[in-house]
ZAZA-340665 format. One record per residue (C-alpha): residue in three letters; residue number from 1; x, y negated, z negated. Coordinates in nm, 3 decimals. Example, Ala and Ser with C-alpha at 12.3 -4.5 7.8 and 13.67 -1.06 7.14 Angstrom:
<rs>
<r><res>ALA</res><n>1</n><east>1.230</east><north>0.450</north><up>-0.780</up></r>
<r><res>SER</res><n>2</n><east>1.367</east><north>0.106</north><up>-0.714</up></r>
</rs>
This chain:
<rs>
<r><res>MET</res><n>1</n><east>-2.624</east><north>0.984</north><up>3.080</up></r>
<r><res>LYS</res><n>2</n><east>-2.431</east><north>0.983</north><up>3.407</up></r>
<r><res>VAL</res><n>3</n><east>-2.125</east><north>1.208</north><up>3.415</up></r>
<r><res>LEU</res><n>4</n><east>-1.798</east><north>1.199</north><up>3.608</up></r>
<r><res>LEU</res><n>5</n><east>-1.647</east><north>1.547</north><up>3.627</up></r>
<r><res>PHE</res><n>6</n><east>-1.288</east><north>1.618</north><up>3.726</up></r>
<r><res>GLY</res><n>7</n><east>-1.176</east><north>1.976</north><up>3.781</up></r>
<r><res>ALA</res><n>8</n><east>-1.521</east><north>2.108</north><up>3.868</up></r>
<r><res>THR</res><n>9</n><east>-1.385</east><north>2.397</north><up>4.077</up></r>
<r><res>GLY</res><n>10</n><east>-1.178</east><north>2.541</north><up>3.791</up></r>
<r><res>MET</res><n>11</n><east>-1.315</east><north>2.793</north><up>3.546</up></r>
<r><res>VAL</res><n>12</n><east>-1.380</east><north>2.542</north><up>3.267</up></r>
<r><res>GLY</res><n>13</n><east>-1.510</east><north>2.282</north><up>3.511</up></r>
<r><res>GLN</res><n>14</n><east>-1.754</east><north>2.529</north><up>3.666</up></r>
<r><res>GLY</res><n>15</n><east>-1.900</east><north>2.596</north><up>3.323</up></r>
<r><res>VAL</res><n>16</n><east>-1.923</east><north>2.226</north><up>3.241</up></r>
<r><res>LEU</res><n>17</n><east>-2.094</east><north>2.151</north><up>3.572</up></r>
<r><res>ARG</res><n>18</n><east>-2.350</east><north>2.425</north><up>3.513</up></r>
<r><res>GLU</res><n>19</n><east>-2.444</east><north>2.290</north><up>3.171</up></r>
<r><res>CYS</res><n>20</n><east>-2.463</east><north>1.931</north><up>3.295</up></r>
<r><res>LEU</res><n>21</n><east>-2.705</east><north>2.029</north><up>3.568</up></r>
<r><res>LEU</res><n>22</n><east>-2.920</east><north>2.221</north><up>3.318</up></r>
<r><res>ASP</res><n>23</n><east>-2.934</east><north>1.947</north><up>3.054</up></r>
<r><res>ASP</res><n>24</n><east>-3.213</east><north>1.690</north><up>3.074</up></r>
<r><res>ARG</res><n>25</n><east>-2.991</east><north>1.431</north><up>2.904</up></r>
<r><res>VAL</res><n>26</n><east>-2.772</east><north>1.425</north><up>3.214</up></r>
<r><res>GLU</res><n>27</n><east>-2.928</east><north>1.219</north><up>3.493</up></r>
<r><res>GLN</res><n>28</n><east>-2.650</east><north>1.247</north><up>3.748</up></r>
<r><res>VAL</res><n>29</n><east>-2.313</east><north>1.415</north><up>3.797</up></r>
<r><res>LEU</res><n>30</n><east>-2.036</east><north>1.298</north><up>4.029</up></r>
<r><res>THR</res><n>31</n><east>-1.760</east><north>1.552</north><up>4.079</up></r>
<r><res>VAL</res><n>32</n><east>-1.424</east><north>1.411</north><up>4.183</up></r>
<r><res>GLY</res><n>33</n><east>-1.159</east><north>1.641</north><up>4.326</up></r>
<r><res>ARG</res><n>34</n><east>-0.951</east><north>1.759</north><up>4.618</up></r>
<r><res>THR</res><n>35</n><east>-1.229</east><north>1.989</north><up>4.737</up></r>
<r><res>ALA</res><n>36</n><east>-1.607</east><north>1.995</north><up>4.708</up></r>
<r><res>THR</res><n>37</n><east>-1.768</east><north>2.251</north><up>4.479</up></r>
<r><res>GLY</res><n>38</n><east>-2.016</east><north>2.379</north><up>4.736</up></r>
<r><res>THR</res><n>39</n><east>-2.296</east><north>2.340</north><up>4.482</up></r>
<r><res>VAL</res><n>40</n><east>-2.619</east><north>2.177</north><up>4.598</up></r>
<r><res>HIS</res><n>41</n><east>-2.839</east><north>2.015</north><up>4.334</up></r>
<r><res>PRO</res><n>42</n><east>-3.056</east><north>1.700</north><up>4.317</up></r>
<r><res>LYS</res><n>43</n><east>-2.845</east><north>1.563</north><up>4.030</up></r>
<r><res>LEU</res><n>44</n><east>-2.513</east><north>1.626</north><up>4.200</up></r>
<r><res>ALA</res><n>45</n><east>-2.297</east><north>1.402</north><up>4.418</up></r>
<r><res>GLU</res><n>46</n><east>-1.937</east><north>1.476</north><up>4.517</up></r>
<r><res>LEU</res><n>47</n><east>-1.637</east><north>1.256</north><up>4.590</up></r>
<r><res>VAL</res><n>48</n><east>-1.330</east><north>1.393</north><up>4.769</up></r>
<r><res>PRO</res><n>49</n><east>-1.084</east><north>1.101</north><up>4.779</up></r>
<r><res>GLU</res><n>50</n><east>-0.778</east><north>1.085</north><up>5.001</up></r>
<r><res>ASP</res><n>51</n><east>-0.554</east><north>1.045</north><up>4.697</up></r>
<r><res>LEU</res><n>52</n><east>-0.679</east><north>1.166</north><up>4.360</up></r>
<r><res>ALA</res><n>53</n><east>-0.408</east><north>0.965</north><up>4.187</up></r>
<r><res>ASP</res><n>54</n><east>-0.533</east><north>0.637</north><up>4.335</up></r>
<r><res>LEU</res><n>55</n><east>-0.904</east><north>0.579</north><up>4.283</up></r>
<r><res>SER</res><n>56</n><east>-0.877</east><north>0.200</north><up>4.284</up></r>
<r><res>GLY</res><n>57</n><east>-1.089</east><north>0.183</north><up>4.599</up></r>
<r><res>HIS</res><n>58</n><east>-1.376</east><north>0.359</north><up>4.419</up></r>
<r><res>THR</res><n>59</n><east>-1.399</east><north>0.135</north><up>4.110</up></r>
<r><res>ALA</res><n>60</n><east>-1.747</east><north>0.005</north><up>4.190</up></r>
<r><res>GLU</res><n>61</n><east>-1.885</east><north>0.357</north><up>4.233</up></r>
<r><res>LEU</res><n>62</n><east>-1.715</east><north>0.487</north><up>3.918</up></r>
<r><res>SER</res><n>63</n><east>-1.849</east><north>0.197</north><up>3.711</up></r>
<r><res>ARG</res><n>64</n><east>-2.199</east><north>0.347</north><up>3.728</up></r>
<r><res>TYR</res><n>65</n><east>-2.102</east><north>0.644</north><up>3.509</up></r>
<r><res>ASP</res><n>66</n><east>-2.113</east><north>0.656</north><up>3.128</up></r>
<r><res>THR</res><n>67</n><east>-1.870</east><north>0.936</north><up>3.056</up></r>
<r><res>CYS</res><n>68</n><east>-1.585</east><north>1.133</north><up>3.212</up></r>
<r><res>PHE</res><n>69</n><east>-1.528</east><north>1.502</north><up>3.150</up></r>
<r><res>PHE</res><n>70</n><east>-1.168</east><north>1.565</north><up>3.252</up></r>
<r><res>CYS</res><n>71</n><east>-1.127</east><north>1.941</north><up>3.300</up></r>
<r><res>LEU</res><n>72</n><east>-0.853</east><north>1.927</north><up>3.561</up></r>
<r><res>GLY</res><n>73</n><east>-0.540</east><north>2.116</north><up>3.466</up></r>
<r><res>VAL</res><n>74</n><east>-0.273</east><north>2.359</north><up>3.580</up></r>
<r><res>SER</res><n>75</n><east>-0.063</east><north>2.628</north><up>3.417</up></r>
<r><res>SER</res><n>76</n><east>0.296</east><north>2.532</north><up>3.339</up></r>
<r><res>ALA</res><n>77</n><east>0.415</east><north>2.887</north><up>3.415</up></r>
<r><res>GLY</res><n>78</n><east>0.668</east><north>2.881</north><up>3.697</up></r>
<r><res>MET</res><n>79</n><east>0.611</east><north>2.511</north><up>3.767</up></r>
<r><res>PRO</res><n>80</n><east>0.897</east><north>2.257</north><up>3.769</up></r>
<r><res>ALA</res><n>81</n><east>0.884</east><north>2.027</north><up>3.467</up></r>
<r><res>GLU</res><n>82</n><east>0.849</east><north>1.713</north><up>3.679</up></r>
<r><res>GLU</res><n>83</n><east>0.556</east><north>1.853</north><up>3.875</up></r>
<r><res>TYR</res><n>84</n><east>0.376</east><north>1.970</north><up>3.562</up></r>
<r><res>GLU</res><n>85</n><east>0.419</east><north>1.627</north><up>3.403</up></r>
<r><res>ARG</res><n>86</n><east>0.300</east><north>1.455</north><up>3.721</up></r>
<r><res>ILE</res><n>87</n><east>-0.025</east><north>1.653</north><up>3.726</up></r>
<r><res>THR</res><n>88</n><east>-0.089</east><north>1.680</north><up>3.353</up></r>
<r><res>TYR</res><n>89</n><east>0.024</east><north>1.339</north><up>3.230</up></r>
<r><res>GLN</res><n>90</n><east>0.058</east><north>1.095</north><up>3.517</up></r>
<r><res>LEU</res><n>91</n><east>-0.255</east><north>1.194</north><up>3.710</up></r>
<r><res>THR</res><n>92</n><east>-0.470</east><north>1.199</north><up>3.396</up></r>
<r><res>LEU</res><n>93</n><east>-0.350</east><north>0.854</north><up>3.287</up></r>
<r><res>SER</res><n>94</n><east>-0.396</east><north>0.715</north><up>3.638</up></r>
<r><res>VAL</res><n>95</n><east>-0.759</east><north>0.826</north><up>3.638</up></r>
<r><res>ALA</res><n>96</n><east>-0.818</east><north>0.698</north><up>3.285</up></r>
<r><res>ARG</res><n>97</n><east>-0.671</east><north>0.356</north><up>3.363</up></r>
<r><res>THR</res><n>98</n><east>-0.895</east><north>0.327</north><up>3.667</up></r>
<r><res>LEU</res><n>99</n><east>-1.194</east><north>0.404</north><up>3.446</up></r>
<r><res>VAL</res><n>100</n><east>-1.082</east><north>0.133</north><up>3.203</up></r>
<r><res>ASP</res><n>101</n><east>-1.101</east><north>-0.113</north><up>3.492</up></r>
<r><res>ALA</res><n>102</n><east>-1.432</east><north>0.031</north><up>3.611</up></r>
<r><res>ARG</res><n>103</n><east>-1.609</east><north>0.066</north><up>3.277</up></r>
<r><res>PRO</res><n>104</n><east>-1.408</east><north>-0.011</north><up>2.961</up></r>
<r><res>HIS</res><n>105</n><east>-1.512</east><north>0.165</north><up>2.638</up></r>
<r><res>SER</res><n>106</n><east>-1.689</east><north>0.445</north><up>2.825</up></r>
<r><res>THR</res><n>107</n><east>-1.643</east><north>0.800</north><up>2.694</up></r>
<r><res>PHE</res><n>108</n><east>-1.350</east><north>1.013</north><up>2.813</up></r>
<r><res>ILE</res><n>109</n><east>-1.334</east><north>1.380</north><up>2.711</up></r>
<r><res>TYR</res><n>110</n><east>-1.001</east><north>1.545</north><up>2.788</up></r>
<r><res>VAL</res><n>111</n><east>-0.950</east><north>1.922</north><up>2.784</up></r>
<r><res>SER</res><n>112</n><east>-0.603</east><north>2.004</north><up>2.650</up></r>
<r><res>GLY</res><n>113</n><east>-0.572</east><north>2.331</north><up>2.459</up></r>
<r><res>ALA</res><n>114</n><east>-0.518</east><north>2.497</north><up>2.123</up></r>
<r><res>GLY</res><n>115</n><east>-0.158</east><north>2.441</north><up>2.017</up></r>
<r><res>THR</res><n>116</n><east>-0.125</east><north>2.097</north><up>2.176</up></r>
<r><res>ASP</res><n>117</n><east>0.167</east><north>1.917</north><up>2.010</up></r>
<r><res>SER</res><n>118</n><east>0.068</east><north>1.568</north><up>1.896</up></r>
<r><res>SER</res><n>119</n><east>0.421</east><north>1.505</north><up>1.765</up></r>
<r><res>GLU</res><n>120</n><east>0.563</east><north>1.550</north><up>2.119</up></r>
<r><res>ARG</res><n>121</n><east>0.875</east><north>1.703</north><up>1.957</up></r>
<r><res>GLY</res><n>122</n><east>0.803</east><north>2.076</north><up>1.965</up></r>
<r><res>ARG</res><n>123</n><east>0.986</east><north>2.340</north><up>2.169</up></r>
<r><res>ILE</res><n>124</n><east>0.694</east><north>2.434</north><up>2.396</up></r>
<r><res>ARG</res><n>125</n><east>0.690</east><north>2.217</north><up>2.707</up></r>
<r><res>TRP</res><n>126</n><east>0.322</east><north>2.234</north><up>2.797</up></r>
<r><res>ALA</res><n>127</n><east>0.221</east><north>2.153</north><up>2.438</up></r>
<r><res>ARG</res><n>128</n><east>0.449</east><north>1.846</north><up>2.431</up></r>
<r><res>VAL</res><n>129</n><east>0.315</east><north>1.715</north><up>2.761</up></r>
<r><res>LYS</res><n>130</n><east>-0.046</east><north>1.771</north><up>2.657</up></r>
<r><res>GLY</res><n>131</n><east>0.026</east><north>1.598</north><up>2.326</up></r>
<r><res>ALA</res><n>132</n><east>0.182</east><north>1.301</north><up>2.504</up></r>
<r><res>THR</res><n>133</n><east>-0.124</east><north>1.282</north><up>2.730</up></r>
<r><res>GLU</res><n>134</n><east>-0.363</east><north>1.280</north><up>2.435</up></r>
<r><res>ASN</res><n>135</n><east>-0.156</east><north>1.013</north><up>2.257</up></r>
<r><res>ALA</res><n>136</n><east>-0.146</east><north>0.789</north><up>2.564</up></r>
<r><res>LEU</res><n>137</n><east>-0.522</east><north>0.824</north><up>2.614</up></r>
<r><res>LYS</res><n>138</n><east>-0.580</east><north>0.721</north><up>2.251</up></r>
<r><res>ARG</res><n>139</n><east>-0.417</east><north>0.387</north><up>2.323</up></r>
<r><res>LEU</res><n>140</n><east>-0.659</east><north>0.298</north><up>2.603</up></r>
<r><res>PRO</res><n>141</n><east>-0.985</east><north>0.106</north><up>2.544</up></r>
<r><res>LEU</res><n>142</n><east>-1.197</east><north>0.419</north><up>2.592</up></r>
<r><res>THR</res><n>143</n><east>-1.399</east><north>0.633</north><up>2.350</up></r>
<r><res>THR</res><n>144</n><east>-1.182</east><north>0.944</north><up>2.364</up></r>
<r><res>TYR</res><n>145</n><east>-1.233</east><north>1.300</north><up>2.245</up></r>
<r><res>PHE</res><n>146</n><east>-0.986</east><north>1.583</north><up>2.290</up></r>
<r><res>PHE</res><n>147</n><east>-1.109</east><north>1.939</north><up>2.336</up></r>
<r><res>ARG</res><n>148</n><east>-0.855</east><north>2.205</north><up>2.241</up></r>
<r><res>PRO</res><n>149</n><east>-1.009</east><north>2.542</north><up>2.331</up></r>
<r><res>GLY</res><n>150</n><east>-0.824</east><north>2.864</north><up>2.262</up></r>
<r><res>ALA</res><n>151</n><east>-0.938</east><north>3.173</north><up>2.450</up></r>
<r><res>VAL</res><n>152</n><east>-1.212</east><north>3.074</north><up>2.694</up></r>
<r><res>GLN</res><n>153</n><east>-1.469</east><north>3.337</north><up>2.787</up></r>
<r><res>PRO</res><n>154</n><east>-1.626</east><north>3.279</north><up>3.131</up></r>
<r><res>MET</res><n>155</n><east>-2.004</east><north>3.322</north><up>3.137</up></r>
<r><res>HIS</res><n>156</n><east>-2.282</east><north>3.338</north><up>3.397</up></r>
<r><res>GLY</res><n>157</n><east>-2.064</east><north>3.480</north><up>3.675</up></r>
<r><res>ILE</res><n>158</n><east>-1.802</east><north>3.206</north><up>3.653</up></r>
<r><res>THR</res><n>159</n><east>-1.451</east><north>3.310</north><up>3.760</up></r>
<r><res>SER</res><n>160</n><east>-1.107</east><north>3.153</north><up>3.773</up></r>
<r><res>LYS</res><n>161</n><east>-0.989</east><north>3.035</north><up>4.113</up></r>
<r><res>THR</res><n>162</n><east>-0.639</east><north>3.168</north><up>4.032</up></r>
<r><res>PRO</res><n>163</n><east>-0.607</east><north>3.530</north><up>4.156</up></r>
<r><res>LEU</res><n>164</n><east>-0.378</east><north>3.635</north><up>3.871</up></r>
<r><res>TYR</res><n>165</n><east>-0.618</east><north>3.496</north><up>3.611</up></r>
<r><res>ARG</res><n>166</n><east>-0.909</east><north>3.677</north><up>3.776</up></r>
<r><res>VAL</res><n>167</n><east>-0.723</east><north>4.005</north><up>3.736</up></r>
<r><res>ILE</res><n>168</n><east>-0.636</east><north>3.926</north><up>3.374</up></r>
<r><res>TYR</res><n>169</n><east>-0.996</east><north>3.838</north><up>3.290</up></r>
<r><res>ARG</res><n>170</n><east>-1.122</east><north>4.153</north><up>3.460</up></r>
<r><res>PHE</res><n>171</n><east>-0.914</east><north>4.373</north><up>3.231</up></r>
<r><res>THR</res><n>172</n><east>-0.932</east><north>4.166</north><up>2.913</up></r>
<r><res>GLY</res><n>173</n><east>-1.302</east><north>4.077</north><up>2.932</up></r>
<r><res>PRO</res><n>174</n><east>-1.410</east><north>4.348</north><up>2.683</up></r>
<r><res>LEU</res><n>175</n><east>-1.165</east><north>4.205</north><up>2.428</up></r>
<r><res>PHE</res><n>176</n><east>-1.373</east><north>3.888</north><up>2.393</up></r>
<r><res>ALA</res><n>177</n><east>-1.644</east><north>4.083</north><up>2.210</up></r>
<r><res>VAL</res><n>178</n><east>-1.380</east><north>4.208</north><up>1.966</up></r>
<r><res>LEU</res><n>179</n><east>-1.234</east><north>3.861</north><up>1.917</up></r>
<r><res>ARG</res><n>180</n><east>-1.581</east><north>3.722</north><up>1.855</up></r>
<r><res>ARG</res><n>181</n><east>-1.615</east><north>3.963</north><up>1.563</up></r>
<r><res>VAL</res><n>182</n><east>-1.268</east><north>3.950</north><up>1.409</up></r>
<r><res>ALA</res><n>183</n><east>-1.157</east><north>3.593</north><up>1.495</up></r>
<r><res>PRO</res><n>184</n><east>-1.463</east><north>3.393</north><up>1.602</up></r>
<r><res>ALA</res><n>185</n><east>-1.285</east><north>3.060</north><up>1.561</up></r>
<r><res>THR</res><n>186</n><east>-1.044</east><north>3.143</north><up>1.845</up></r>
<r><res>VAL</res><n>187</n><east>-1.296</east><north>3.203</north><up>2.125</up></r>
<r><res>THR</res><n>188</n><east>-1.507</east><north>2.951</north><up>2.314</up></r>
<r><res>THR</res><n>189</n><east>-1.737</east><north>3.025</north><up>2.607</up></r>
<r><res>THR</res><n>190</n><east>-1.766</east><north>2.813</north><up>2.918</up></r>
<r><res>GLU</res><n>191</n><east>-2.129</east><north>2.754</north><up>2.821</up></r>
<r><res>GLU</res><n>192</n><east>-2.032</east><north>2.622</north><up>2.477</up></r>
<r><res>LEU</res><n>193</n><east>-1.767</east><north>2.396</north><up>2.629</up></r>
<r><res>GLY</res><n>194</n><east>-2.012</east><north>2.237</north><up>2.870</up></r>
<r><res>ARG</res><n>195</n><east>-2.287</east><north>2.198</north><up>2.613</up></r>
<r><res>ALA</res><n>196</n><east>-2.040</east><north>2.053</north><up>2.362</up></r>
<r><res>MET</res><n>197</n><east>-1.925</east><north>1.784</north><up>2.604</up></r>
<r><res>VAL</res><n>198</n><east>-2.280</east><north>1.667</north><up>2.666</up></r>
<r><res>SER</res><n>199</n><east>-2.360</east><north>1.684</north><up>2.295</up></r>
<r><res>VAL</res><n>200</n><east>-2.051</east><north>1.488</north><up>2.188</up></r>
<r><res>THR</res><n>201</n><east>-2.119</east><north>1.219</north><up>2.447</up></r>
<r><res>ALA</res><n>202</n><east>-2.481</east><north>1.187</north><up>2.337</up></r>
<r><res>ASP</res><n>203</n><east>-2.441</east><north>1.215</north><up>1.960</up></r>
<r><res>GLY</res><n>204</n><east>-2.071</east><north>1.174</north><up>1.880</up></r>
<r><res>TYR</res><n>205</n><east>-1.863</east><north>1.402</north><up>1.658</up></r>
<r><res>PRO</res><n>206</n><east>-1.694</east><north>1.348</north><up>1.319</up></r>
<r><res>ARG</res><n>207</n><east>-1.348</east><north>1.425</north><up>1.460</up></r>
<r><res>GLN</res><n>208</n><east>-1.168</east><north>1.298</north><up>1.767</up></r>
<r><res>ILE</res><n>209</n><east>-0.983</east><north>1.627</north><up>1.817</up></r>
<r><res>LEU</res><n>210</n><east>-1.211</east><north>1.929</north><up>1.855</up></r>
<r><res>GLU</res><n>211</n><east>-1.050</east><north>2.265</north><up>1.785</up></r>
<r><res>PRO</res><n>212</n><east>-1.224</east><north>2.588</north><up>1.898</up></r>
<r><res>ARG</res><n>213</n><east>-1.447</east><north>2.601</north><up>1.589</up></r>
<r><res>ASP</res><n>214</n><east>-1.559</east><north>2.240</north><up>1.648</up></r>
<r><res>ILE</res><n>215</n><east>-1.631</east><north>2.302</north><up>2.016</up></r>
<r><res>THR</res><n>216</n><east>-1.845</east><north>2.602</north><up>1.929</up></r>
<r><res>ALA</res><n>217</n><east>-2.034</east><north>2.406</north><up>1.663</up></r>
<r><res>ALA</res><n>218</n><east>-2.099</east><north>2.112</north><up>1.897</up></r>
<r><res>GLY</res><n>219</n><east>-2.195</east><north>2.347</north><up>2.178</up></r>
<r><res>ARG</res><n>220</n><east>-2.454</east><north>2.520</north><up>1.963</up></r>
<r><res>ARG</res><n>221</n><east>-2.634</east><north>2.203</north><up>1.858</up></r>
<r><res>ASP</res><n>222</n><east>-2.988</east><north>2.215</north><up>1.988</up></r>
<r><res>ARG</res><n>223</n><east>-3.069</east><north>2.036</north><up>2.308</up></r>
<r><res>PRO</res><n>224</n><east>-3.362</east><north>1.797</north><up>2.268</up></r>
<r><res>ALA</res><n>225</n><east>-3.687</east><north>1.930</north><up>2.411</up></r>
<r><res>GLY</res><n>226</n><east>-3.736</east><north>1.799</north><up>2.760</up></r>
</rs>
């Protein structure tokens, strides 16, 4: 498969990129973002467009890819509602609609989060916006899956690019081992996330919405021998 990856410089995206480059089922990866990842690999190409919200000039290039892993996201904390909706909802749908034009019925995996509100009526803003984004993506002629991780444990030296999050992870890192024992369904590693995306694209999954337990299960399916 050939993979489009959005958000490759974020913590989740870094993990997904690593697993794509390691997996023999992935022939090529094109990262799309505001900055390059700095990673050099024979499978990897990078696209840094002038306007991430308008990829219409890249339709021919994007049409060569089978699946999109959309890991781009921001925290709603301290962000004006309009700006959060622009990035989370409008940008995601703009990219997805371009991919419909480029390659209809291709796979689109969107990372939302545990607690996403599919009803769009709840009191928590980020959950409503994520729910609206999932619902809008469902209506497009794409094969969509929605990953809703809970606590994400960074692996293999991966770190968040947000300074505050780096501090939080530094002090809470030991708690992941405890959570793994007492509440294993709430924790997903960056490795499991990346492996799960490749696995779901290759082999499908019984549910469209993957909660943490589903992501872990899909991420632990054996890779074919290569």
